C-alpha positions in Angstrom: 236.8 155.5 95.6 234.1 153.0 95.5 235.0 149.7 94.2 234.7 148.8 90.4 231.4 149.7 89.6 226.9 148.1 86.5 223.8 147.3 87.6 222.7 143.9 89.4 222.2 142.3 92.4 223.7 139.1 93.0 224.7 136.5 95.9 222.7 134.2 98.3 219.7 134.8 100.5 221.1 138.4 101.2 221.6 140.3 97.9 224.9 142.1 97.5 224.9 145.4 95.2 227.5 145.0 92.4 227.9 148.1 90.3 230.3 147.5 87.3 231.4 150.3 85.0 234.8 152.1 84.1 233.1 155.1 81.7 233.5 158.5 82.5 229.8 158.8 82.9 229.4 156.2 85.5 232.8 157.1 87.3 231.5 160.5 87.9 228.3 159.3 89.5 230.5 156.9 91.8 232.7 159.5 92.7 229.6 161.8 94.2 228.2 158.4 95.7 231.4 158.0 97.6 231.4 161.3 99.3 227.7 161.1 100.1 227.6 157.5 101.4 229.0 158.2 104.9 226.7 161.3 105.7 223.3 161.6 106.8 222.2 163.9 103.9 219.3 163.1 101.8 219.8 161.7 97.9 217.7 162.1 95.0 218.7 159.7 92.5 217.3 160.5 88.9 217.6 158.6 85.3 215.9 156.4 82.9 214.1 153.5 83.9 216.4 150.4 84.3 219.4 152.6 84.6 220.0 150.8 88.0 218.9 153.8 90.6 217.7 151.3 93.1 221.1 149.3 93.0 223.1 152.6 93.6 220.8 153.4 96.5 221.6 150.0 98.1 225.6 150.7 97.4 225.3 153.8 99.3 223.4 152.4 102.3 226.1 149.6 102.3 228.9 152.3 102.7 226.9 154.2 105.2 227.0 154.0 109.0 223.8 152.6 108.6 224.7 149.2 107.1 223.7 147.3 109.8 220.5 148.3 110.0 217.8 147.6 107.4 217.0 149.4 104.0 213.7 149.1 103.1 212.2 149.9 99.5 208.9 151.0 98.6 207.4 151.5 95.0 205.3 154.7 95.6 203.8 154.0 91.9 203.0 150.6 92.9 201.0 151.0 95.7 197.7 152.9 95.6 197.3 156.2 97.6 194.9 154.4 100.3 197.3 152.3 101.0 200.6 154.1 100.7 199.8 156.0 103.7 199.6 152.5 105.9 202.5 151.1 104.3 204.6 154.0 105.3 203.3 155.5 108.2 201.1 152.4 109.7 197.7 151.9 111.4 195.9 151.0 114.5 193.3 148.2 114.7 190.2 149.3 113.7 191.0 152.7 111.9 189.6 151.4 108.5 188.1 148.1 107.0 190.4 145.2 107.5 192.6 146.8 109.7 192.4 144.1 112.2 195.5 144.6 114.2 198.0 147.3 114.7 200.7 147.6 112.0 203.8 149.3 112.0 204.6 151.4 108.9 208.2 150.8 106.8 209.6 154.3 108.0 209.1 152.8 111.4 210.5 149.8 110.6 213.4 151.1 109.3 214.4 153.2 112.2 218.2 153.5 112.2 218.7 152.5 108.6 217.3 153.7 105.3 214.3 154.1 103.2 214.5 154.1 99.5 211.2 155.9 97.8 211.3 154.6 94.5 209.4 156.4 91.7 208.7 159.6 94.5 207.3 161.7 91.6 204.1 159.6 91.4 203.0 160.3 95.0 199.8 162.6 95.2 199.9 166.0 96.5 198.6 164.9 99.6 201.0 162.2 100.3 203.6 164.5 99.6 202.2 167.0 102.4 202.9 164.1 104.6 206.3 163.0 103.7 207.2 166.7 103.7 206.0 166.5 107.7 207.9 163.4 108.4 211.2 165.2 106.6 210.9 168.2 108.8 210.5 166.5 112.5 211.0 162.6 112.1 207.7 162.0 113.6 205.1 159.3 112.6 201.4 159.2 113.4 199.7 155.9 112.6 196.7 156.0 110.5 193.8 156.2 113.4 196.4 156.9 116.3 194.8 160.2 118.0 197.7 162.3 119.0 200.4 159.8 119.5 203.2 159.9 117.7 206.6 158.0 117.6 209.9 159.3 116.4 212.0 157.3 113.7 215.4 158.4 112.9 215.4 157.4 108.7 217.8 158.3 106.1 215.9 158.9 103.1 216.8 158.2 99.8 214.6 159.2 96.7 214.5 157.9 93.2 212.4 158.7 90.2 212.7 158.8 86.3 210.8 162.3 86.4 212.0 165.5 86.1 210.9 166.6 89.4 211.9 170.3 89.0 209.7 170.6 85.7 207.0 168.8 87.8 207.3 171.5 90.5 206.9 174.2 87.4 203.8 172.2 86.9 202.3 172.7 90.3 202.4 168.8 90.2 205.4 168.4 92.9 205.6 170.3 95.8 208.8 172.5 95.4 209.6 172.4 99.3 209.7 168.8 99.2 211.8 168.9 96.1 214.3 171.1 98.0 214.0 168.9 100.9 214.9 165.7 98.7 217.3 167.2 96.6 220.5 167.8 98.6 222.6 165.6 97.0 221.3 164.7 93.4 223.2 161.5 91.4 221.7 161.5 87.8 222.3 157.8 86.8 223.4 157.9 83.1 221.5 155.8 80.3 223.2 152.6 79.0 224.0 154.5 75.7 226.0 156.7 77.4 228.4 154.3 78.9 229.3 152.5 75.7 232.6 151.5 77.4 230.7 149.6 80.1 228.6 147.8 77.5 231.0 144.6 77.0 231.8 144.4 80.4 228.3 144.2 81.8 227.0 141.8 79.0 230.0 139.6 79.9 229.2 139.7 83.6 225.6 138.8 82.9 226.6 135.7 80.8 228.8 134.5 83.8 226.2 135.1 86.4 223.6 133.3 84.5 225.5 130.5 83.4 226.2 130.0 87.2 222.8 130.4 88.3 221.1 128.0 85.5 224.3 125.7 85.9 224.9 126.0 82.0 228.6 126.5 80.2 229.3 130.0 80.1 229.1 131.8 76.4 232.1 133.8 75.2 231.3 137.2 73.4 233.0 137.7 69.9 234.1 141.0 68.8 231.7 141.5 65.8 229.0 141.0 68.3 230.1 143.5 70.6 230.3 146.0 68.0 226.4 145.5 67.4 225.8 145.7 71.2 227.9 148.8 71.5 226.0 150.7 68.7 222.3 149.7 70.0 220.9 152.5 71.5 219.3 150.3 74.6 216.3 152.1 75.4 215.4 149.7 78.0 219.0 150.6 79.3 220.4 147.6 81.8 217.1 146.0 81.9 217.1 144.9 78.6 220.7 144.3 78.5 220.3 141.4 81.0 217.2 140.2 79.2 219.0 140.0 76.0 221.9 138.3 77.6 219.4 135.8 79.6 218.3 134.9 76.4 221.5 134.1 74.5 223.0 132.4 77.6 220.3 129.7 77.8 219.9 129.2 74.0 223.5 129.2 73.2 224.8 127.9 76.1 228.9 127.4 76.0 228.9 128.7 72.5 230.8 131.7 70.9 228.6 134.6 70.5 228.6 136.4 67.2 226.4 138.8 65.6 224.5 136.0 64.0 223.2 134.6 67.8 222.1 138.1 69.0 218.5 139.5 68.4 217.8 140.6 64.9 216.6 144.3 66.4 220.1 144.3 67.6 221.9 144.0 64.5 219.5 145.0 61.7 219.0 148.6 63.1 222.6 149.6 64.2 225.7 149.7 62.3 228.8 148.9 64.1 230.1 151.8 65.9 233.7 151.7 64.8 234.6 153.6 61.5 230.7 154.8 61.4 231.5 158.4 60.5 234.6 157.7 58.4 237.2 158.8 61.0 237.3 155.6 63.1 235.2 157.1 66.0 231.8 156.5 67.0 228.8 158.3 65.9 227.0 160.7 68.1 224.1 159.1 69.8 221.1 160.3 68.9 218.3 161.4 71.5 216.0 158.5 72.5 213.0 160.0 71.1 214.8 160.0 67.4 215.6 156.3 67.9 211.9 155.5 68.8 210.4 157.5 65.9 212.8 155.8 63.4 211.6 152.6 64.9 207.9 153.7 63.7 208.4 155.6 60.5 211.3 153.4 59.3 211.1 150.0 60.2 207.5 149.9 60.4 207.0 149.2 64.1 203.6 150.4 65.8 203.3 153.2 68.3 201.6 150.6 70.8 204.6 148.3 70.8 207.3 151.0 70.7 206.2 153.9 72.9 202.9 153.1 74.6 204.3 149.8 76.2 207.7 150.7 77.3 206.0 154.2 78.9 203.6 151.8 80.9 206.1 149.8 82.0 207.7 153.1 83.0 210.6 152.4 80.7 210.1 155.9 79.3 209.4 159.2 80.6 206.7 161.5 79.8 208.9 163.9 78.5 210.3 161.5 76.0 207.0 160.8 74.7 206.2 164.5 74.2 209.4 164.6 72.2 208.1 161.6 69.9 204.6 163.4 69.2 206.3 166.5 68.6 208.3 164.8 65.7 205.1 163.3 64.5 203.3 166.7 64.5 206.0 168.3 62.7 205.9 165.8 59.8 202.2 166.0 59.9 201.9 169.9 60.3 200.1 169.6 63.5 197.4 166.9 62.1 196.9 164.4 64.8 194.8 162.3 62.6 197.8 162.0 60.2 199.8 160.2 62.9 197.8 157.0 62.5 199.9 155.8 59.5 202.8 157.6 60.4 203.1 155.7 63.8 201.7 152.5 62.3 198.6 152.1 64.2 195.1 151.4 62.8 192.8 154.9 62.0 190.5 153.3 64.5 192.7 153.5 67.1 193.0 157.4 67.0 190.7 158.0 70.0 192.4 155.7 71.7 195.6 157.5 71.2 194.5 160.8 72.2 192.8 159.3 75.1 196.2 157.8 76.0 198.2 161.2 75.5 195.6 163.4 77.4 195.3 160.9 80.5 199.2 161.1 81.1 199.8 164.3 80.3 201.7 163.6 77.1 199.4 166.0 74.7 201.4 168.4 72.7 199.1 171.4 71.1 199.1 171.4 67.6 198.6 175.1 66.9 202.3 176.0 66.7 203.1 173.2 63.9 200.1 174.8 62.1 201.5 177.9 62.1 205.1 176.9 61.1 203.7 175.3 58.2 201.8 177.9 57.1 202.9 181.4 58.3 200.3 183.6 58.9 197.5 181.3 59.0 195.1 180.5 61.4 195.4 177.0 63.0 192.1 175.3 61.6 189.7 173.2 63.4 188.8 170.5 61.0 188.3 167.0 61.5 192.2 166.2 62.0 193.0 168.6 64.6 192.9 167.7 68.4 192.0 170.4 70.7 194.2 170.7 73.9 192.5 169.7 77.0 189.6 168.6 75.2 187.8 165.5 76.3 188.0 163.0 74.0 185.2 160.3 74.4 
C-alpha cells in the first residue's frame, strides 16, 4: 500500500509529493494508484480543480521504475495551440519566426521518464491528432523537420477536470485518443467527500506553513474543526491551503477557534455533528446547489460565485450548466429574470449570455417554459434567449 496519503508538495530544491488521507474515498484511489504505479500503463486522472491530480501523478511516477528519470508537466490549457506543438514536439531552426535555434520538445526531454499532460481536455482537435500519433508509435517529428523522426520512450499520464467521455459524445474530444489515455482511470474525490481528512490536512498545512515562515504553529480547537468539516469547499485542497495560510500568519501560535476562521466558513454552515438529529453528518449537497444558495440566499453575485472560479478552472462546465438549470427552473425559462436572481445588474445581461455561449454553458430554455405551462408554446419575448443565437 502507498504510504499515508492530502495533497501538497513540500521539501527542499526538489519537492517531494506527499499525500495525506485516511478517508475511504481517498484510500480507494490510493489502492488503485498502488497497482498502476509500477506498470507502464497510461493513467487518466480526473477530478475537480484543486483536488490534487498533479500530486497524485507525481506519486505514481516516484513509485514507478522511471522514478530516476525526469517527470515533466505541461498545462495544455495554459499554452496557446501555436506554442503547444513546439513545446511538446520541439522545432528546428528557422521553422517559424523567432525560431533561432533547434529546440527539443518536452516529450523528447522526458525520454525514459513521464510526461503529465494537465488539462488535456483543452487540447484542440489538431493537437489531439498529433498526440494520438505519438502514442501509437512513440515517434516525434519536430516542427520544420522534413522526414526526420526521433523515438522517445515516455509514459503518459493525463489529467483533466472535464468529463472526457461526454466531450467525445459532443465531438470535442477524439474517441480513439480517449481510449488510448483511459487505461487506468483514477478519480480524485473532492474535499467535501473526504470529511475525515479535513482536520489532518488543515493541521498539516498549519505545521508546514509555520515552519516555512518561521512562525509559532497554531493549534486547532474542536469547534473550528466542526465548521471546517461542515463547509463544502468549492475550491477543494487549494482553498483549504489558502485559508490555513491566512490564519497561520494572522494568528501565529494561537489556538484557532471558530472565531478565528473566515466568516464564509462559519456563517454558511452548521457544524456537522447532530445536524440531522441523530448525531450523523448531513448529506452533502451537490456543488451546484451550494453555489446557487450562495447567490439566492446569501446575496452573492454570479460573477464572484460562478464566473471567477470557472475562469480559474476551479469549476467545470457541467457545474455551471447545473447552476443555470436551477436558475431556469426558478424563472420558468426566462434568462432575463436570472439577473436579479443571481445578483448581477440588468446591464450585465448580454455579458452573462455571451459568457454562457462562449464557454458552451448555455442551457436551452424551452423545456423549462413547457414545464411551467403544460401544452403552451415557448414564447420568444424579450426575456427569452435563443440557444445558439449570437448575442452582441
